[in-house]
C-alpha positions, 0 to 999 in steps of 0.5 A: 171836728168836735167843739172841744178839739177846736177850742184846744187847737185855738188855744195852741195857736194862741200859744204859738202867737204869744211865743212868736212875739216873745222873740222880740222881747227875748232878744232885747232882754238878752242884751242886759241879762244872761240866759239863767237870769232871764229864765229864772226871773220870768219863771218866778213871775209866771208862777206868782201870776198863775197863783193869782189866776188860780185864786180867782178861778177857785173863788169863782168855783171854776177850778178843783182845789187839788194841789196834791194831785198836781204836785208831782206832774208839775215838778216832772213837767217843770224839769223837762221845761227847765232842760228845754229852756236852758239848752235853747238859751245857752245854745243860741249863743253859739249858733245863728238864730236861723239855725236855732229856730229850725233845729228847735222846731224839729220837735215837730218831727220828734213828737210823732217819732217818740209817740210811735216808739211809745206804741201809739198809732200815728197816722200817715197824714200826721207824718206827712204834715210833720214833714211839710212843717219841717220843710216849711220851717227850713225855708222860713229860718235857714239862711245857709248850710246846716253844720253841727257845731256846739250850739247846734248840738245843744239846741238839738238837745233842746228840741228833744227836751221840748218833744218830751215836754209835750208828751209828758204833758199829754200823759197828765190829761186828768191833772188840773192844768193851771195848778200843774203849770204853776208848779211847773214854773216854780220848779224852773225858778227853783232849779235856775236860781242857784246857777243864776246867782253863781254864774251871772251875778245879776244886779238891779240895774241890769234887771231894770234895763230888761224889766219890760221884756222880762215882764212880757216873757213872765206874764204872757209867754210863760204864764199865759202861753204855757198854761194855754199849751197845757189846757189846749193839749187836753183836747188835741192830739200831741202830734197835731199839738206840736205842729200847731205850736211850731207856728211860733216860728211863723208868728216870729217872722210876722212880728218882726215884719209888723213891729220891726219892719223886717221884710220877708223874702220869697223863701220865707213867705213860701215857708209860711205857706207850707206851715199853714198848709201843714196845719190844715192837713193835720186837722182834716178828719180821717174816714173811719170804718165801723170796725176801726172805730170799734177797735179804737173805742175798745183800746181807749177803754182798756187804757182807761182801765 
């Protein structure tokens, strides 16, 4: 595996860890504020945090100042993230956490399916890994039967939106990741501000009560997490990226065990094992003949042209 690819994969695993731990913060925050308020405030915080990061990178000569090139991609990615985040936050109010966790993680399967519909070649190894990951998530999150209620349907739409989000990011490989992420969060903040004010009427006391969780979500989960996702996907296959980021569910269970002293059952441990097995399988390099390598190189050259 190339060093850049390994770095990208590690960034995506770090993203999954941050997001998994954020479930604790998200759960606490929802006791004080509504889903529109939570999503809106965390997104504005993330946007301003990234502005500071970008300013530092620019002063150190570590980034290319190209806001114009990142504007349109950032807005598009931000709209996809808005849809995914709000569908999840609203849907989870009408279904169980276990069902929401499993249904959301169906993006692991949806990404290679959508990739194949877009004409991209997806290896059988990735399909097998996606299936193993999905079954592992089932063991990890599900407590009972799966029925399609209102909340389940909304969270399923969320999984579709997250799959689109991953593929859209992959289509903007040459765009500055930090700037695109910054614009992405300002887009989410702008889109969710009016619904927050009209539907939830947040007050200062509720915001102060949820300040800690919101700051974690805004600075780490949103600001750092989604930026690591964008940067990591520059060097990772989108189907592999979706499986790596699905480790979010594994880390959420581990965080509950470590910080909330919630013991894992044998079924949950089996789900964790299957998830990690899927990660290993997805990253095993395939053997390619000289002919297939030449065809791939020619195809990549045609796409670049």
